Legacy VTK file of the C-alpha trace (Angstrom):
# vtk DataFile Version 3.0
C-alpha trace
ASCII
DATASET POLYDATA
POINTS 366 float
23.270 11.099 95.919
21.162 14.190 96.843
21.928 17.446 95.044
22.994 19.101 98.324
25.616 16.409 98.846
27.089 17.046 95.390
27.232 20.785 96.125
29.053 20.204 99.434
31.543 17.829 97.821
32.314 20.381 95.094
33.023 22.982 97.760
35.229 20.636 99.787
37.410 19.667 96.837
39.044 23.066 97.129
39.939 22.467 100.780
43.540 21.314 101.095
43.451 18.177 103.238
46.911 18.617 104.751
46.319 22.216 105.793
42.839 21.412 107.111
44.185 18.567 109.264
46.937 20.736 110.752
44.584 23.675 111.376
41.968 21.482 113.065
44.685 19.964 115.263
45.711 23.430 116.463
42.114 24.504 117.009
41.457 21.397 119.081
44.517 22.102 121.227
43.448 25.732 121.491
39.979 24.810 122.745
41.450 22.572 125.449
43.965 25.199 126.602
41.420 28.052 126.540
39.070 25.890 128.635
41.837 25.321 131.170
43.122 28.907 131.164
39.626 30.363 131.603
38.777 28.078 134.520
36.267 26.213 132.317
34.297 29.417 131.788
31.182 28.497 129.743
31.175 31.937 128.130
34.780 31.709 126.999
34.451 28.137 125.754
31.228 28.704 123.811
32.532 32.007 122.441
35.715 30.315 121.273
33.752 27.518 119.597
31.547 30.041 117.788
34.625 31.953 116.628
36.198 28.734 115.358
33.036 27.724 113.499
32.726 31.111 111.808
36.429 31.181 110.931
36.301 27.680 109.408
33.294 28.661 107.278
35.152 31.750 106.053
38.153 29.556 105.211
36.061 27.161 103.116
34.304 30.004 101.284
37.603 31.738 100.428
39.194 28.431 99.367
36.513 28.159 96.671
37.308 31.581 95.168
39.912 31.322 92.347
43.133 33.283 92.952
42.563 35.568 89.954
39.314 36.723 91.577
40.873 36.998 95.039
43.505 39.333 93.627
40.802 41.823 92.639
39.821 42.241 96.306
43.241 43.757 97.105
42.686 47.397 96.010
39.184 47.893 97.515
40.128 46.152 100.778
43.263 48.282 101.098
41.318 51.485 100.448
38.624 50.433 102.933
41.266 49.616 105.539
42.988 52.968 105.069
39.695 54.858 105.338
38.933 53.025 108.579
42.422 53.776 109.918
41.729 57.452 109.311
38.410 56.960 111.134
40.251 55.404 114.064
42.666 58.358 114.194
39.758 60.831 114.218
37.158 59.192 116.452
38.266 55.691 117.379
37.666 54.137 120.787
40.469 54.405 123.343
41.199 51.206 125.261
44.120 50.825 127.647
45.618 54.061 126.396
45.548 53.085 122.698
43.189 54.279 119.970
42.833 51.115 117.868
39.118 50.340 117.646
36.360 51.682 115.412
32.806 51.406 116.738
30.558 50.281 113.883
27.378 50.276 115.945
26.775 46.528 116.105
30.417 45.764 116.908
33.830 47.294 117.572
36.299 46.516 114.794
40.084 46.784 114.671
40.940 47.975 111.115
44.590 46.988 111.481
43.445 43.341 111.339
41.999 43.986 107.874
45.326 45.463 106.699
47.125 42.237 107.614
45.543 40.663 104.533
44.608 43.730 102.476
48.235 44.910 102.183
49.723 41.654 100.802
46.673 41.189 98.535
47.164 44.665 97.094
50.924 44.308 96.659
50.602 40.850 95.057
47.930 42.194 92.674
50.114 45.215 91.855
53.267 43.215 91.121
51.417 40.665 89.001
49.908 43.465 86.910
53.426 44.803 86.297
55.180 41.423 86.190
56.707 41.906 82.732
57.904 45.495 83.259
59.085 45.571 86.879
61.436 48.475 87.571
62.804 50.263 90.624
59.817 52.618 90.603
57.442 49.694 91.186
59.328 48.592 94.309
59.443 52.196 95.499
55.683 52.549 95.077
55.163 49.223 96.837
57.280 50.501 99.718
55.079 53.591 99.991
51.935 51.425 100.051
53.514 49.546 102.970
54.888 52.550 104.847
51.627 54.536 105.076
49.553 51.962 107.052
52.646 50.970 109.041
53.085 54.515 110.350
49.366 55.006 110.981
49.138 51.820 113.052
52.370 52.642 114.882
50.840 55.980 115.872
47.778 54.368 117.569
50.111 53.088 119.220
50.168 49.396 118.275
53.796 48.344 117.894
53.037 44.611 117.619
50.558 44.895 114.740
52.693 47.513 112.978
55.668 45.147 113.130
53.625 42.276 111.728
52.253 44.357 108.864
55.751 45.682 108.166
57.096 42.119 108.048
54.251 41.046 105.754
54.994 43.844 103.302
58.729 43.160 103.406
58.246 39.444 102.692
56.115 40.205 99.660
58.560 42.797 98.314
61.385 40.294 98.848
59.631 37.488 96.971
58.684 39.963 94.235
62.392 40.439 93.561
63.480 43.387 95.684
67.241 43.785 94.988
69.638 42.649 97.707
71.482 45.970 97.686
68.224 47.692 98.624
67.608 45.181 101.422
71.136 45.578 102.811
70.933 49.363 102.487
67.621 49.348 104.327
69.134 47.206 107.070
72.039 49.596 107.555
69.675 52.581 107.572
67.392 50.851 110.077
70.291 50.098 112.385
71.567 53.654 112.182
68.117 55.053 112.966
67.621 53.008 116.149
68.531 55.935 118.459
65.915 58.069 116.701
63.338 55.268 116.947
64.108 54.898 120.664
63.422 58.581 121.205
60.082 58.312 119.376
58.891 55.322 121.405
56.315 55.789 124.153
57.454 55.410 127.755
55.675 52.075 128.193
57.348 50.730 125.036
60.777 51.748 126.305
60.000 50.078 129.636
59.154 46.843 127.813
62.554 46.793 126.120
64.386 47.613 129.362
62.319 45.003 131.202
63.466 42.383 128.708
67.061 43.056 129.776
66.241 42.933 133.509
62.689 41.796 134.421
63.559 41.811 138.132
63.997 45.597 138.057
60.202 45.966 138.256
58.837 42.547 139.301
55.336 43.811 140.174
55.028 46.196 137.238
56.538 46.000 133.760
58.457 42.803 134.557
55.485 40.902 135.974
54.303 39.388 132.670
57.692 37.993 131.698
58.550 36.712 135.187
55.280 34.820 135.617
55.255 33.376 132.099
58.852 32.115 132.327
58.111 30.578 135.736
55.113 28.785 134.231
57.027 27.464 131.215
60.002 26.384 133.324
57.872 24.654 135.933
56.274 22.502 133.231
59.464 20.499 132.938
59.736 17.723 130.361
56.218 16.311 130.444
54.201 19.154 131.975
51.900 19.200 135.001
48.897 17.921 133.096
45.795 19.509 131.614
44.169 21.943 134.083
46.897 21.181 136.627
49.121 24.203 136.029
49.479 26.148 139.261
50.569 29.442 137.672
47.545 29.538 135.390
44.948 28.065 137.739
45.962 30.442 140.533
45.737 33.467 138.197
49.432 34.374 138.231
49.687 34.446 134.420
48.181 37.641 132.943
46.132 37.549 129.724
46.398 33.782 129.841
43.689 33.080 127.247
45.107 35.546 124.707
48.694 36.807 124.387
50.153 34.523 127.079
48.319 31.297 126.273
51.648 29.691 125.336
52.742 29.957 128.980
49.652 27.976 130.017
50.357 25.364 127.349
54.034 25.077 128.336
53.203 24.618 132.005
50.567 21.958 131.385
52.190 20.010 128.531
55.881 20.615 129.139
58.859 20.637 126.814
57.696 17.658 124.756
54.281 19.216 124.206
55.937 22.464 123.123
58.131 20.604 120.622
55.053 18.937 119.121
53.219 22.279 118.945
56.143 23.903 117.142
56.294 20.911 114.775
52.646 21.455 113.773
53.313 25.133 113.078
56.392 24.290 111.032
54.393 21.724 109.068
51.892 24.454 108.102
54.737 26.755 107.045
56.388 24.026 104.965
53.069 23.159 103.334
52.480 26.818 102.527
55.932 27.239 100.978
55.385 24.052 98.954
52.127 25.514 97.645
54.021 28.723 96.755
56.668 26.751 94.852
54.014 25.059 92.694
51.715 28.057 92.192
51.138 28.812 88.471
50.960 32.627 88.813
53.064 35.318 90.424
50.094 36.381 92.562
49.725 32.854 93.929
53.443 32.494 94.630
53.669 35.854 96.390
50.568 35.312 98.531
51.367 31.725 99.526
54.985 32.500 100.450
54.069 35.685 102.334
51.218 34.098 104.301
53.463 31.175 105.263
56.258 33.401 106.574
53.692 35.644 108.281
52.530 32.660 110.328
56.116 31.779 111.198
56.771 35.373 112.307
53.661 35.479 114.499
54.601 32.212 116.208
58.241 33.256 116.683
57.355 36.671 118.123
54.671 35.356 120.485
56.745 32.454 121.802
59.764 34.742 122.049
57.975 37.380 124.122
56.282 34.821 126.386
59.562 32.995 127.056
61.442 36.255 127.730
63.743 36.529 124.704
61.750 39.299 122.971
59.935 42.384 124.312
56.219 42.081 125.068
54.470 43.579 122.015
50.956 42.147 122.297
51.044 39.578 119.470
48.671 36.602 119.936
49.682 33.010 119.229
48.120 32.067 115.852
45.206 29.596 115.969
45.690 29.222 119.724
44.851 32.533 121.415
41.249 33.482 122.159
39.899 36.176 119.841
37.414 36.285 116.986
38.845 38.928 114.636
42.382 37.524 114.666
41.162 33.944 114.197
38.943 34.841 111.244
41.809 36.785 109.654
44.174 33.830 110.085
41.774 31.279 108.615
40.911 33.647 105.800
44.625 33.522 105.013
44.525 29.710 105.174
41.620 29.841 102.715
43.771 31.869 100.309
46.520 29.253 100.623
44.010 26.509 99.820
42.692 28.458 96.845
46.202 28.780 95.417
46.816 25.060 96.041
43.635 23.760 94.413
43.054 26.191 91.518
45.705 25.350 88.973
44.505 27.293 85.933
46.727 30.120 84.733
44.575 33.162 85.269
45.950 36.667 85.035
44.414 39.503 87.037
LINES 1 367
366 0 1 2 3 4 5 6 7 8 9 10 11 12 13 14 15 16 17 18 19 20 21 22 23 24 25 26 27 28 29 30 31 32 33 34 35 36 37 38 39 40 41 42 43 44 45 46 47 48 49 50 51 52 53 54 55 56 57 58 59 60 61 62 63 64 65 66 67 68 69 70 71 72 73 74 75 76 77 78 79 80 81 82 83 84 85 86 87 88 89 90 91 92 93 94 95 96 97 98 99 100 101 102 103 104 105 106 107 108 109 110 111 112 113 114 115 116 117 118 119 120 121 122 123 124 125 126 127 128 129 130 131 132 133 134 135 136 137 138 139 140 141 142 143 144 145 146 147 148 149 150 151 152 153 154 155 156 157 158 159 160 161 162 163 164 165 166 167 168 169 170 171 172 173 174 175 176 177 178 179 180 181 182 183 184 185 186 187 188 189 190 191 192 193 194 195 196 197 198 199 200 201 202 203 204 205 206 207 208 209 210 211 212 213 214 215 216 217 218 219 220 221 222 223 224 225 226 227 228 229 230 231 232 233 234 235 236 237 238 239 240 241 242 243 244 245 246 247 248 249 250 251 252 253 254 255 256 257 258 259 260 261 262 263 264 265 266 267 268 269 270 271 272 273 274 275 276 277 278 279 280 281 282 283 284 285 286 287 288 289 290 291 292 293 294 295 296 297 298 299 300 301 302 303 304 305 306 307 308 309 310 311 312 313 314 315 316 317 318 319 320 321 322 323 324 325 326 327 328 329 330 331 332 333 334 335 336 337 338 339 340 341 342 343 344 345 346 347 348 349 350 351 352 353 354 355 356 357 358 359 360 361 362 363 364 365
């Protein structure tokens, strides 16, 4: 066998077969739905295929890096992400009223995407380093590391990403052993502070919450997204209208139908049964990730695998919830389905970390 073939096989042995199969299934579905939602736009289809190819290569590369080496990326990535968030606050690009993007010359980059992985990597590295001496001060410091980027991203404003990063940090603190009395106390404090949070929200964010309660109050404005997406999902019925046969999507009634609202296109074309199968694939990835966490030999591996698995679940729940009208619209894409290069690469980078934890069994301390 040629030397190149041996090299490729060595790289592929660190790719978890179950995760790869499930991810490729979702990417295949995504390509079909993006093609339909974009009206078979050659630019969208080719761009999506390029994004998928790049993301899969990143996944394979990361899967071959042992967890004890991956943990060392946490501090520098976190620092880099925070520096870029400061850059966004000072001179970031404003799009649709939000300052979220940093122009790097050759491309515009959204630093909050980097924090989605940098934060859990840093916290997992930090708790493993202090595994034998964990005290209240360590959880307090971890909470500060979470709170700073959360507030900076919330200020952009980007409520959806801030919520996801907040959830990611909470999951990791929880799996690291955060006491229940602290969790319950935080829940009570959060509930009591809701009036204050409401007063701090931007007008458009308040309208999204009010629209959730009564979309018909502004059917051509704030309620338009929810009304059209729920019509699309409901009209799909049990079996759906068929691929590229959805009237709501093909007639341009569904807004942002290749990104945040791609689930509405899928529901209309593939119906209730298709939606059940899609959810089953997502749940299979989550279960596989939690299984990997349960068998991980180090605290870093357990924390990362469990957090990444619940992150995926949260993304899916929030996106499907907002598209079907049971949660406010917060601009969260559907993982591995929505069009978008940065988010897809970040997600598959996370899948690569899961595979690394699954296939590197040696007990390495950071």
